[in-house]
N, C-alpha and C positions, 0 to 999 in steps of 0.2 A: 419495581426497583427499589431497593432498599438503598438508605443513606450511605452506606459503605461502598456500594456499587457506584452510585453517582459519584461519590469521590475518586473513583479511579477512572473516570472518563477524561478528566484533564490530563492525567498523565499520559494514558493512550493515546488520546487525540495529539498531544505535544509530540510525544516520540515519533509517531506516524508522520506528522508535519517535517520534524527535522530530519527523518528517513528520507523524504520527497527533495528536500532541500539539497541535500548530498549532490544527486545528479544535476539538478537544474543549476546550481551554482558552479558545478565544474563545466557542464556544457555550455552555459552561458559566458563563463570567462573564455571559453576557447572560441566560441561563434563569434565575439565582439571583438576580442584580441586588443583591449584597450587598457588590459592590466599589465603591471610591470611582470618580467619574466619571474621574479622571485616570489611575488604573490600568485601568479598562476602554476608555478611548481608546487606551492606550498598547497594549493587546492587540488591539484593533481594528485600529489602524494598524500593528502590528507583524508581527501573524500572517501576512498575505499575503506580504510581502517576505521573511520568515525562511523562509517555506514554500517561495518560489522559489528562494533560496539552498540550503534543504537538498535540492531536488531537482536543483540544479546538482551540489552534492556528491555526492549518489547516482550521478548520470549519470557524474561523474567518476571515480569509485571503482569502477563497475562497468566503465567502459573500462579503467581501469589494471588491474583484476583480469584481463581477457581478454587485456589485451596483455601484461602483464608477468609476471603469475601464473598463466597457463595455465589460467583458470577457463573453462569451455566457455560459449559464446556463449548458448546456451540457458539455462543456469543464472543467468548475468547477466541476461537478459530477464525471467527469472523474479524477480529482486531487483528489478527496476524497477517490475514492474506489480503483482505478486501482494499483497505483503504490504499495501500501501496499499488495494487494492480488497478485501481481505478485514477490515482492521480498520476501515476508515471505517464501514460499516454496522453492523458489531458495537458500536462506540462509540456510534452514533446510537441504536440499540437499548438498548443498557446505561444510557446517561443520559436516555434518553427526551427526545430532542431533534429529533422529527419535525417538529414545528411551527415550528422554526427553519431547515429545511433551504431554505425558500422564501427566506428574508430573510438571515440572516447567513452561512450555510454555502453559499450557492450555488456560488460558484466552486471551493471544496473538493469539493462534489458533482459539478460537472461534470468536476473533473479526476478524481475517482473512477470516473465513467462511462466515461472514457477508459481509465483503468487497468484496469475490470473488462472491456472490450472486448479490450485487449491480452492480459489473462489468460486470456480465452476462446480467443482465437487462439493462445496458447501452448499451453494444453491441446491444441487440436485438432491443432497441429503435432506436439506430443510423442506423442500417441496414433497419428499418421499415421507417424511415424518407427520407432516400435515396432512397427508392422504390417508395415511395407514393407522396411525395412534390417533386414539379417542382423546387422549389427555392433551395431544398438543393443538393448539389453535393458532390460526393465521392472525395474528394480531398487528395493528397499525406498525409497531416497531418492526416485526418482521417483514411485512410489506415494504419498508422503507429500506432495510438492509437488503432484500431482494432486488428492490429498483436500483440500487447503487450498484449491485453486481451486473445487472443489465446494462447500466449506464457504462461500467468498466468495459463489457465487452463490447460494446458500440464504438467506444473511444478506442480499444485496440485495433478494431476493424478499421475505421476511419484513420488512424495512423499508419496502419498498412496500405491502405489503398492511396493515402496522399503521397506515400514514398515513391509511387509508380512503379 
């Protein structure tokens, strides 16, 4: 990994953290209900547009990384799908927000399902590349990335099972 590629890890990680903060803040404000109606309304009306803007920023950053910073396309694909698809079910479980999924978080969870499907496809493609290609090696970095996909799948299963 070059210095240029390492310099993009901060923005990619920061945008992903902000993306997962949108549903968590919204759901926690609804679950705890201690906020004023004005602040709750701002969170409700602002979370979805902010999430869309953050996803656009993440997509642009991934495109920039591939086009100008020589980040591999598979790694950019990972950044677009895996962090959100692993962090969303983890936050749902950690904050016990299962009952809000059907109401407040439905669009965030639908996006999470799409991201989880993309993550699973990424994992299958990576495993296929390692198995078939002589040039592609299973490095520690790829093992870690695959482990995070597996963790995300287990978290999705746990969040679905805990909902009852």
